[in-house]
N, C-alpha and C positions, 0 to 999 in steps of 0.2 A: 606473181606480179606480171610476168611476161605474157602468160596465157590470158589473164584477165585484161591486161592493157591492150592486147591486140584485138579483143572481141569487138569493141566499137569501130575499129578501123575496117572491119568487114562490112559494117553499115555504110561507112563513108565511101569506100572505094568501090563496093559492089552494088549498092542499092540506092545511095542518096540522090544521084543525078535523076534516075528514073522516078524516084519517089516524089521529088520536087515537081517534076513535069506532070506526072500522072495523078498524084494524090492532091497536090496543092495547086495544080492547073497553071503552073508557070510555063512560059514558053521554053522550048528546048534551049534557045540561046540564053535565056535568063537563068535557067537551072544550071547550065554549064558554067555561067559566069560566077554563080554562088560557090559551086564546087571548086572552080579555079581559084577564087579568093581564098578558100580554106586551104587549098594545097600551097598557095603562095605563103600564107601565114605559117603553115607547117614548116616550110623551108626556112623562113626567117627565124622561127622558134628553135629549130635544130641548130642553126648557126649561132644565133644569139645565146641560146642555152649553153652551148659548149663554151663560148667565151666567158659567160657569167660563171659557170662552174669552175673553169680554170682560175678566174680571178678570186673566187671564194677560197679555193684551196691554197692559193699563193699568199693572200693578203690577211687571212683571219686564222686564229689559233684553232678554232673549231670549224674549219672550213668544210670538212666532210659532212658534219651534222647540219651546218647551215645549208649546204647543197641539197640534202635530202629534204629539208623543210621547204625549200623552194620548189623542188621537184614534186613533192606530195601536194603542196598548196596549188600549184599551177594545174596539175591534173584534176584536182577536185573542182577548181574554178571553171574548167573547160566543160564540165557536165552540164550545168544549166544552159550554157550557150548553145551547145549542140541540141539539147532538148528543145530549146526555143526554135531552132530551125525545123525540127521534126513536128512540133506543136505550136505553130505561130498563132498569135492572136488574130481575131477577126475585126476589122478588115485586114487583109494581108499587108504587112509593111512593104515599103518600097524596095526596089532592087538594091539601092544604096545601103539601106539599113540591113537587109539580109546579107549582103556581101561583107559589110563591116563586121557583123556578128560572126560570120564564117571565118573571116581573117583572124580575128582575135582568138576564136576557139581553136583554130589550127596552130596558132602561135603558142598558146598555153599548153595544148596537148602534146607538143613535140619537144618541150624543154627536157623532159625526163630521159628521152632515148639516148642522146650522146653521153649524158652524165652517169646513167646507171652502169655503162661499161667502164667508165673511169673509176667508179666505186669498186667494181669487181676486180679491176686491176690493182687497186691499192690494198685490198684486204686478202689477197691470195699470194702465196709464195710463187716464184717464177716457175718452178717445176710442176705446179698444179694449174696454172692459168689456162693452158691448153684445154684441159678437161673442163674447167669451169666455164670457159666461153662456148665449148661444144654443147654443154648441157643448156646453157642460157639460149643459144641459138636454136637448139632443138625446141625448147619451150616456146620461143618466139615464133618459130615456123608452125608449131602446133596451133597456137592461137590464131595465126593468119589463115591456116588451112581449115581449122574446125569452126572458126567464127562464122563464115557464111552458112555452113551446114546447120549450126545450132540456131542461127537467126531464122533460116528458112523453116526449121521445125516449129519455132515459136510463132512465126507468121501464120503457119497452117492452122494453129489452134486459137490465136488471139487477134490476127490481123496485123497489117503492116505497121501501123502507127504504134500500137502497143508493143509489138516485137521490137521495133527500133528503140523505142523509148526505154524498154527494159534492158536491152543490150548496152546502151550507153551508160545508163544510171548504175547498173550493177558492175559492169566491166571497169569503168574508170574510177568509180568510188572504191572498189576493192583494191585497184592498182594504187590509187593515191594513199590510201590508208596503210597499205603494206610498205610503201616507200617511206612514209612518215615513221613507221615502226623501226626502219633501219637506223634512223637517226639516234636511237637509244644506245647502239653498240658500235656503229661504224667507225667512229673516231678511235675508240679503244682497240678495235680489231686492226685498224691501220697502224697504230703505234706498236701493237704486238708484232705485226709482220716486220716492221722496220727494225725493231730490237733483234728479232731472230736473224734477219739479213745482216745486220751489223755484227752480231756475234759469229755468224757463219764466215763473214769476211775475215774477221780477225783470226779465226781458227785456221782458215785456209792459207793465211800468210805464213803460218808456222811450217818449218821443215823438220819433221821428226828425226830424219837421218842426221841432219846437221846438229841438232840438239844432242843426239846421242853421242856424236863424235866429240862434242865440246864438254860433255859431262864427265868429270873425273871418275865418278863411281862406275861408269860403264867401262872405262879402260881397266880398272882394277878387276 
């Protein structure tokens, strides 16, 4: 999920500004405005998605499963919006339309980020969370690092438009579907961890030495 989800961001952060100005013949200021609108939407999506995820966890019995549904659906909905920016209709829409589409695309695409970490936190015991997040961050960095290289190789064979479209469609579709699959088990996994922690806490409160002193059979 992390590698696939980061692949389209290689398009957005590395290539999209130049693509809009060179391929779609937008002015540099207009292409920058579209990318800025996408980044603003991404910031709003990350903040709003975090609040929404916390609300779902606190207010609903199946909060984790509901959260994965929102995450997967929002990621999938971002796909056609970014593809619209890469393959706009002719004549080219106005700057306002392109910026609005970019803003919504960024908002939807960034809901998953803060919530996937909350899910990992809830389904892993405290002693394994460090390793879990290390692996997740490694996969995240691999996606960010390999994304531009993979896209560049696709561009060499199929051109910029096809390469960008492929990266966004495959990357975020795979990411969204994998997040939706998490919904089948995430609530059960979280409850299992909570039961284990509750059992561990009750066991840790016991003092074997004190129990041995109080047991008559031990004195005999």
